[in-house]
NUPABA-351072 format. One record per atom (N, C-alpha, C): x, y, z; atom name. Coordinates in Angstrom, 1 decimal. Each point is the difference from the previous one (the first is absolute). Last residue first. Example, Ala and Ser with C-alpha at 12.3 -4.5 7.8 and 13.67 -1.06 7.14 Angstrom:
<atoms>
> 12.8 / -2.2 / 7.1 / N .
> 0.9 / 1.1 / 0.0 / CA .
> -0.8 / 1.1 / 0.8 / C .
> 0.3 / -5.7 / -0.1 / N .
> -0.9 / 1.2 / 0.0 / CA .
> 0.9 / 1.2 / 0.0 / C .
</atoms>
This chain:
<atoms>
> 47.7 / 79.1 / 204.5 / N .
> 0.2 / -0.8 / -1.4 / CA .
> -1.5 / 0.1 / -0.7 / C .
> 1.1 / 2.2 / 4.3 / N .
> 0.8 / 0.7 / -1.1 / CA .
> 0.0 / -0.9 / -1.3 / C .
> -4.1 / 0.0 / 3.9 / N .
> 1.2 / -0.8 / -0.5 / CA .
> 0.8 / 1.0 / -0.9 / C .
> -4.4 / 0.7 / 2.0 / N .
> 1.1 / 0.5 / 0.8 / CA .
> 1.4 / -0.6 / -0.3 / C .
> -4.3 / -1.1 / -2.2 / N .
> 0.5 / 1.6 / -0.1 / CA .
> 1.1 / 0.4 / 0.8 / C .
> -1.6 / -4.9 / 0.0 / N .
> 0.6 / 0.4 / -1.3 / CA .
> 0.3 / 1.7 / 0.1 / C .
> -2.0 / -1.4 / 3.5 / N .
> 1.1 / -0.7 / 0.3 / CA .
> 0.9 / 0.6 / -1.2 / C .
> -4.6 / 1.0 / 0.3 / N .
> 1.0 / 0.9 / 0.7 / CA .
> 1.3 / -0.4 / 0.2 / C .
> -3.7 / -2.8 / -2.4 / N .
> 0.9 / 1.2 / -0.7 / CA .
> 0.7 / 1.1 / 0.8 / C .
> -1.0 / -4.2 / 1.9 / N .
> 0.7 / 0.0 / -1.1 / CA .
> 0.1 / 1.1 / -0.6 / C .
> -3.0 / 0.3 / 3.3 / N .
> 1.2 / -0.2 / 0.5 / CA .
> 1.1 / -0.4 / -1.0 / C .
> -4.5 / 0.5 / -1.4 / N .
> 0.7 / 1.6 / 0.3 / CA .
> 1.2 / -0.7 / 0.7 / C .
> -2.4 / -3.6 / -1.3 / N .
> 0.4 / 0.8 / -1.1 / CA .
> 0.6 / 1.5 / 0.5 / C .
> -1.6 / -3.0 / 3.3 / N .
> 1.1 / -0.3 / -0.6 / CA .
> 0.5 / 0.4 / -1.2 / C .
> -4.0 / 1.2 / 2.0 / N .
> 1.4 / 0.3 / 0.9 / CA .
> 0.9 / 0.0 / -0.5 / C .
> -4.0 / -1.2 / -2.2 / N .
> 0.5 / 1.0 / -0.2 / CA .
> 1.3 / 0.7 / 0.8 / C .
> -1.9 / -4.4 / 0.4 / N .
> 0.6 / 0.1 / -1.3 / CA .
> 0.2 / 1.5 / -0.3 / C .
> -2.0 / -1.0 / 4.3 / N .
> 1.4 / -0.9 / -0.4 / CA .
> 0.4 / 0.3 / -1.5 / C .
> -4.1 / 1.9 / 1.3 / N .
> 1.0 / 0.7 / 0.5 / CA .
> 1.5 / -0.6 / 0.1 / C .
> -3.9 / -2.3 / -2.0 / N .
> 0.7 / 1.3 / -1.2 / CA .
> 0.8 / 0.9 / 1.2 / C .
> -1.9 / -4.0 / 2.3 / N .
> 0.9 / -0.3 / -1.2 / CA .
> 0.4 / 1.4 / -1.0 / C .
> -3.4 / 0.7 / 3.4 / N .
> 1.7 / -0.4 / 0.6 / CA .
> 0.9 / -0.6 / -1.0 / C .
> -4.3 / 1.2 / -1.5 / N .
> 0.6 / 1.5 / 0.6 / CA .
> 1.3 / -0.5 / 0.6 / C .
> -2.6 / -3.9 / -1.3 / N .
> 0.6 / 0.8 / -1.0 / CA .
> 0.3 / 1.3 / 0.3 / C .
> -2.3 / -2.2 / 3.0 / N .
> 1.5 / -0.9 / -0.4 / CA .
> 0.8 / 0.5 / -1.1 / C .
> -3.9 / 2.0 / 1.8 / N .
> 0.8 / 0.2 / 1.2 / CA .
> 1.2 / -0.8 / -0.6 / C .
> -3.8 / 0.0 / -2.6 / N .
> 0.5 / 1.2 / -0.1 / CA .
> 1.2 / 0.1 / 1.0 / C .
> -2.7 / -4.1 / -0.4 / N .
> 0.8 / 0.3 / -0.8 / CA .
> 0.6 / 1.3 / 0.0 / C .
> -2.0 / -3.2 / 3.8 / N .
> 0.0 / 1.7 / -0.3 / CA .
> 1.1 / -0.1 / -1.3 / C .
> -0.3 / -3.8 / 2.7 / N .
> -1.3 / -0.1 / -0.8 / CA .
> 0.0 / 1.4 / -0.7 / C .
> 3.6 / -1.0 / 3.0 / N .
> 0.2 / -0.5 / -1.2 / CA .
> -0.9 / 0.3 / -1.0 / C .
> 1.1 / 0.5 / 5.1 / N .
> -0.8 / 1.3 / -0.7 / CA .
> 0.1 / -0.7 / -1.8 / C .
> 1.9 / -2.1 / 4.3 / N .
> -1.1 / -0.7 / -0.7 / CA .
> -0.7 / 1.0 / -1.1 / C .
> 3.8 / 0.3 / 3.2 / N .
> -1.3 / 0.2 / 0.9 / CA .
> -1.2 / -0.1 / -0.8 / C .
> 4.6 / -0.8 / -1.6 / N .
> 0.0 / -0.5 / 1.8 / CA .
> -1.3 / 0.1 / 0.2 / C .
> 0.6 / 2.0 / -4.2 / N .
> 0.1 / -1.8 / 0.0 / CA .
> 0.0 / -0.4 / 1.1 / C .
> 0.3 / 4.6 / -0.4 / N .
> -1.0 / -0.3 / -0.7 / CA .
> -0.3 / -1.5 / -0.1 / C .
> 3.7 / 2.0 / 1.6 / N .
> -0.9 / 0.0 / 1.4 / CA .
> -1.3 / -0.3 / -0.9 / C .
> 3.9 / -0.1 / -2.8 / N .
> 0.0 / -1.1 / 1.1 / CA .
> -1.1 / 0.3 / 1.0 / C .
> 0.4 / 3.1 / -3.3 / N .
> -0.6 / -1.2 / -0.6 / CA .
> 0.2 / -1.2 / 1.2 / C .
> 1.4 / 4.3 / 0.9 / N .
> -1.6 / -0.1 / -0.3 / CA .
> -0.4 / -1.3 / -0.5 / C .
> 4.9 / 1.2 / 0.6 / N .
> -1.0 / -0.3 / 1.4 / CA .
> -1.3 / -0.4 / -0.4 / C .
> 2.2 / 0.9 / -3.7 / N .
> 0.2 / -1.5 / 0.6 / CA .
> -0.3 / -0.3 / 1.1 / C .
> -0.2 / 4.6 / -1.7 / N .
> -1.2 / -0.9 / -0.8 / CA .
> 0.4 / -1.7 / 0.4 / C .
> 2.8 / 3.6 / 1.8 / N .
> -1.7 / 0.3 / 0.6 / CA .
> -0.6 / -1.0 / -0.7 / C .
> 4.5 / 0.1 / -1.3 / N .
> -0.4 / -0.6 / 0.9 / CA .
> -1.4 / 0.3 / 0.7 / C .
> 1.3 / 2.0 / -4.1 / N .
> 0.0 / -1.5 / 0.1 / CA .
> -0.3 / -0.8 / 0.8 / C .
> 0.0 / 4.8 / 0.3 / N .
> -1.4 / -0.3 / -0.5 / CA .
> 0.3 / -1.7 / -0.3 / C .
> 3.9 / 2.1 / 1.8 / N .
> -1.2 / 0.3 / 0.8 / CA .
> -1.3 / -0.7 / -0.5 / C .
> 3.8 / 0.4 / -3.0 / N .
> 0.2 / -1.0 / 0.8 / CA .
> -1.1 / -0.2 / 1.3 / C .
> 0.2 / 3.6 / -3.0 / N .
> -0.5 / -1.4 / -0.9 / CA .
> 0.1 / -0.7 / 1.1 / C .
> 1.2 / 4.2 / 1.7 / N .
> -1.6 / -0.3 / -0.2 / CA .
> -0.4 / -1.3 / -0.6 / C .
> 4.4 / 2.0 / 1.1 / N .
> -0.1 / -1.0 / 0.6 / CA .
> -1.7 / -0.4 / -0.1 / C .
> 2.2 / 3.8 / -2.0 / N .
> 0.5 / -0.8 / -0.7 / CA .
> -0.3 / -1.6 / 0.7 / C .
> -1.6 / 4.2 / 1.7 / N .
> -0.8 / -0.5 / -1.3 / CA .
> 0.4 / -0.9 / -0.7 / C .
> 2.1 / 1.8 / 4.2 / N .
> -1.1 / -1.0 / 0.2 / CA .
> -0.9 / -0.4 / -1.4 / C .
> 4.0 / 2.8 / 0.2 / N .
> 0.4 / -1.5 / 0.1 / CA .
> -1.6 / -0.9 / 0.3 / C .
> -0.2 / 4.5 / -1.4 / N .
> 0.3 / -0.9 / -0.9 / CA .
> 0.3 / -1.4 / 0.0 / C .
> -0.3 / 3.5 / 3.6 / N .
> -1.3 / 0.0 / -0.7 / CA .
> 0.2 / -1.3 / -1.0 / C .
</atoms>
């Protein structure tokens, strides 16, 4: 179970990138809520990914 929690940050990052790509491909850039939520997923996913990497490290 903890393996999936450690990968959740990277999964959020990838989901945010995919949503941003789909939004720009299909022209959904008029909705600020969609664009900002996808960007928030990218930022939070990157922060969680770095946090879990630092937590696993011995240094």
